C-alpha positions in Angstrom: 38.9 17.5 13.0 35.9 18.5 15.2 33.5 17.8 12.3 34.9 14.2 11.9 34.4 13.6 15.7 30.6 14.9 15.3 30.3 12.6 12.2 31.6 9.4 14.1 29.4 10.0 17.2 26.4 10.7 14.9 27.3 7.2 13.1 27.5 5.5 16.3 24.1 6.9 17.6 22.2 6.2 14.6 19.8 3.6 14.8 19.4 1.1 11.7 16.4 1.7 9.2 14.1 -0.8 9.0 12.5 -1.9 5.7 8.7 -1.2 5.5 6.8 -4.6 5.6 3.5 -4.0 3.5 0.3 -5.6 4.9 -1.3 -8.1 2.4 -5.0 -7.7 1.5 -7.5 -9.4 -0.5 -10.3 -7.7 -2.4 -13.6 -8.5 -0.5 -17.3 -7.4 0.4 -18.0 -6.5 -3.4 -21.7 -6.5 -4.5 -21.9 -9.5 -6.9 -25.1 -8.0 -8.1 -23.2 -4.7 -9.0 -20.1 -4.1 -10.8 -18.3 -6.8 -8.6 -14.9 -5.1 -8.9 -12.7 -2.6 -7.0 -11.2 0.2 -9.0 -7.5 0.7 -8.9 -7.2 4.3 -9.4 -4.2 6.7 -10.2 -4.7 8.8 -7.1 -6.5 8.5 -3.5 -10.1 9.3 -4.5 -13.0 8.6 -6.7 -12.2 11.7 -9.1 -8.9 9.9 -10.1 -8.8 7.8 -13.3 -9.3 4.0 -12.8 -6.1 2.1 -14.0 -7.7 -1.4 -13.5 -10.5 -3.3 -12.3 -9.6 -5.8 -9.1 -12.0 -8.6 -8.9 -12.9 -10.5 -5.7 -10.0 -12.5 -4.1 -7.3 -10.1 -5.8 -4.3 -9.6 -3.6 -3.0 -6.4 -2.9 0.2 -5.2 -0.6 -0.3 -1.8 0.9 2.4 0.9 0.8 0.8 3.9 2.1 -2.5 5.1 3.7 -4.5 8.4 3.4 -7.7 8.0 5.4 -9.7 5.3 3.8 -7.4 5.1 0.6 -4.6 2.7 0.3 -1.8 2.9 -2.3 -1.2 -0.6 -3.3 0.7 -3.0 -5.5 -1.4 -5.9 -7.1 -0.2 -9.3 -7.4 3.0 -8.7 -5.5 5.4 -6.0 -4.2 6.6 -5.2 -7.8 3.1 -5.5 -9.2 1.2 -2.6 -10.8 0.3 0.3 -8.1 -2.6 2.4 -7.5 -5.1 3.5 -5.0 -8.0 1.6 -3.7 -10.7 2.2 -1.3 -10.0 0.2 2.1 -13.6 -1.0 2.7 -13.5 -3.3 0.1 -10.2 -5.0 1.4 -9.7 -7.9 4.0 -6.5 -8.4 5.7 -4.6 -11.5 5.1 -1.3 -10.8 6.5 -0.4 -8.4 9.3 3.2 -7.4 9.4 
């Protein structure tokens, strides 16, 4: 009985979990005289393999941040995921 009372009290005191609302960014600050793309990588660092090349204006949604590296999805919340360097992102929507 004591276990049920403790469980009931814990449920009453629990706060609802809020869903994470990612910020939306666009790829920016690329050098048009250079490669003119941002590498989408498999991990947070330039030593990780490149998964895709993101051109200027590509929209990404961030899910995790490790220093200057952001784990993002491309083109929407269900798009392909990878890591990008944050210096080449411009904030569009702040949640």
